[in-house]
C-alpha positions as CSV (number, residue, x, y, z in Angstrom):
1,M,184.6,103.8,79.3
2,T,185.1,100.2,80.1
3,R,188.8,99.4,80.3
4,P,189.9,95.9,79.1
5,K,192.9,94.0,80.3
6,G,195.7,93.7,77.8
7,T,196.4,90.0,77.1
8,V,198.7,89.2,74.2
9,G,196.8,87.6,71.3
10,E,193.4,88.6,72.6
11,K,191.0,91.1,71.2
12,M,189.6,93.8,73.4
13,S,186.6,96.0,72.7
14,M,186.4,99.6,74.0
15,T,183.7,102.2,73.8
16,F,184.4,105.9,74.3
17,V,182.0,108.8,74.7
18,M,183.6,111.8,73.0
19,T,182.8,115.4,72.6
20,L,182.7,116.7,69.0
21,D,186.2,118.2,69.4
22,Q,187.6,114.8,70.8
23,W,185.8,113.0,67.9
24,A,187.5,115.3,65.4
25,Q,190.9,114.7,67.0
26,F,190.4,111.0,67.0
27,R,189.5,110.9,63.3
28,Q,192.7,112.9,62.6
29,F,194.8,110.6,64.7
30,W,193.3,107.5,62.9
31,K,193.8,109.0,59.5
32,V,197.3,110.5,59.9
33,G,198.8,109.0,63.0
34,L,197.7,105.5,62.4
35,N,197.6,105.6,58.6
36,G,194.0,104.6,58.5
37,G,194.3,102.0,61.3
38,V,197.3,100.1,59.8
39,I,200.0,101.2,62.3
40,P,200.1,99.7,65.8
41,F,200.2,102.0,68.8
42,N,200.9,101.7,72.5
43,Y,198.0,101.3,75.0
44,F,198.8,101.8,78.7
45,D,196.9,99.6,81.0
46,P,196.9,101.5,84.3
47,D,195.7,98.5,86.3
48,L,198.6,96.3,85.2
49,N,201.0,99.3,84.9
50,E,202.2,98.1,81.5
51,F,202.2,99.2,77.9
52,F,200.8,96.9,75.2
53,D,201.2,97.2,71.4
54,V,197.7,97.2,69.9
55,R,196.2,97.7,66.5
56,F,192.7,97.8,65.2
57,D,191.3,94.3,64.7
58,P,192.2,93.4,61.1
59,S,189.4,90.8,60.9
60,A,186.7,93.5,61.7
61,S,184.8,94.9,58.8
62,E,185.6,98.4,60.0
63,D,188.1,99.9,62.4
64,F,185.5,101.7,64.5
65,S,181.8,102.5,64.6
66,V,180.2,105.8,65.7
67,K,176.8,106.7,67.0
68,E,175.3,110.0,68.0
69,R,174.9,110.5,71.7
70,G,173.0,113.7,71.8
71,P,173.9,116.8,69.8
72,L,177.4,117.3,71.4
73,H,178.7,113.8,71.8
74,R,179.6,110.7,69.8
75,E,179.9,107.1,71.1
76,V,182.8,105.4,69.4
77,S,183.3,101.7,69.6
78,M,186.3,99.7,68.4
79,T,188.0,96.4,68.8
80,W,191.8,96.2,69.2
81,E,194.1,93.2,68.9
82,V,196.9,93.0,71.4
83,L,200.2,92.2,69.6
84,P,203.0,90.0,71.0
């Protein structure tokens, strides 16, 4: 995973490689915990030792995209917007 730096007002792209179980948990978190990507959430930047409020990029056509990465993994890409 590439880890972006949280900068207020900036957009940051991230890609995760997930097992099928992690993918199922992420989909449930997105659907229920984030209300389909509408609700902001905290992202902890371990390099800066700070929390940032982020949400899925509202200007994107979709909250995330997913590709197969072998039979047991999925590559999930998303863009977040860092909130003030």
